[in-house]
Each structure stands twice: as C-alpha cells, then as structure tokens.
C-alpha positions as MATLAB code, in Angstrom:
seq = 'MAKSFITSDLHLGHKNIINFMPQSRGQFKTIDDMNEQIIMNINQIASSPDDTLYILGDIAFYSPKKACDFLSRIIARKV';
ca = [
     100.393   -0.746    8.595;
      97.566   -0.084   11.415;
      94.898    2.534   10.485;
      93.028    4.643   12.836;
      89.569    5.778   12.817;
      86.640    8.126   14.352;
      82.819    7.481   14.818;
      80.574    9.079   17.348;
      76.570    8.518   17.782;
      76.732    4.561   16.812;
      72.830    4.646   18.817;
      72.622    0.932   18.798;
      69.105    0.000   19.776;
      67.916    3.369   19.741;
      64.195    2.234   18.619;
      63.069    6.210   17.583;
      66.156    7.091   15.719;
      64.895    5.243   12.507;
      61.642    8.019   13.218;
      64.517   10.996   13.857;
      66.964   10.289   10.937;
      64.837    9.020    8.081;
      67.489    9.718    5.477;
      70.135    7.931    6.760;
      68.368    5.600    9.284;
      64.677    5.317    7.965;
      66.212    2.232    5.423;
      65.602    0.322    8.493;
      62.640   -1.792    9.444;
      63.805   -2.599   12.741;
      66.469   -1.926   15.197;
      68.277   -5.343   14.544;
      68.952   -4.569   10.659;
      70.543   -1.196   11.766;
      72.247   -2.747   14.568;
      73.813   -5.334   12.497;
      74.007   -3.103    9.492;
      76.604   -0.720   11.456;
      78.781   -3.640   13.103;
      79.203   -4.731    9.405;
      79.820   -1.623    8.202;
      82.315   -1.000   10.831;
      84.238   -4.497   10.282;
      84.504   -3.777    6.702;
      86.193   -0.442    7.000;
      88.475   -1.006   10.408;
      88.939   -4.827    9.623;
      91.979   -5.639   11.189;
      92.987   -5.964   15.059;
      95.848   -4.111   14.713;
      93.376   -0.365   13.542;
      92.205    1.081   16.101;
      88.700    2.684   15.996;
      87.930    5.725   18.869;
      83.881    5.921   19.623;
      82.964    9.200   20.920;
      79.758    9.012   22.321;
      76.117    8.010   21.945;
      77.148    4.571   22.004;
      74.212    2.353   22.676;
      70.768    2.808   24.425;
      70.937   -0.592   25.868;
      72.369   -1.658   29.255;
      76.049   -1.479   30.033;
      76.595   -5.386   28.965;
      74.734   -5.746   25.543;
      76.455   -2.625   24.457;
      79.640   -4.457   25.627;
      78.285   -7.754   23.441;
      77.937   -5.395   20.566;
      81.195   -3.840   20.766;
      83.272   -7.245   21.204;
      81.610   -7.943   17.487;
      83.629   -5.165   16.506;
      87.503   -6.122   14.885;
      89.022   -2.915   15.848;
      90.609   -2.254   19.093;
      88.007    0.435   20.582;
      89.196    3.445   22.247;
];
C-alpha cells in the first residue's frame, strides 16, 4: 500500500546549518556526511517508488542541477 510523507527544510549543501542547529545537525563533521544521512533516512521511511514524498521547501543550497541529482536518489515519488 502506497504511503504519503511530508518533509521540509532538508538544507542539502547548507554548510552553516551544522552550526545553526547543533542539536540536530551538529553530529556531522562534513556537509557530505549530513547530505548522505538525510538521503539514507528518507529512503528508509519512504522506501517504495509507490510512496509519495511532499517536500515543502528549503531543499538545497546547491545549483538546481546538483539539487536534482540528490533528489533523484530518493526512492519515493517527489512532489
């Protein structure tokens, strides 16, 4: 059965978010580690291509192409 999920504020590639949010993002030594963990966490929850993930905003601090490259690694359908 397909499921729907909602997320926002992924901030992929946002170097300073590690400093701004030490409680939740301070565990990461590098922005690459943070990005990889975010993608892995999403794919563990929204794990089917039939699932839908609504991403409400603040997706990435990258070029649109690089942001799309990251988003393409998410298994679920993205809106």
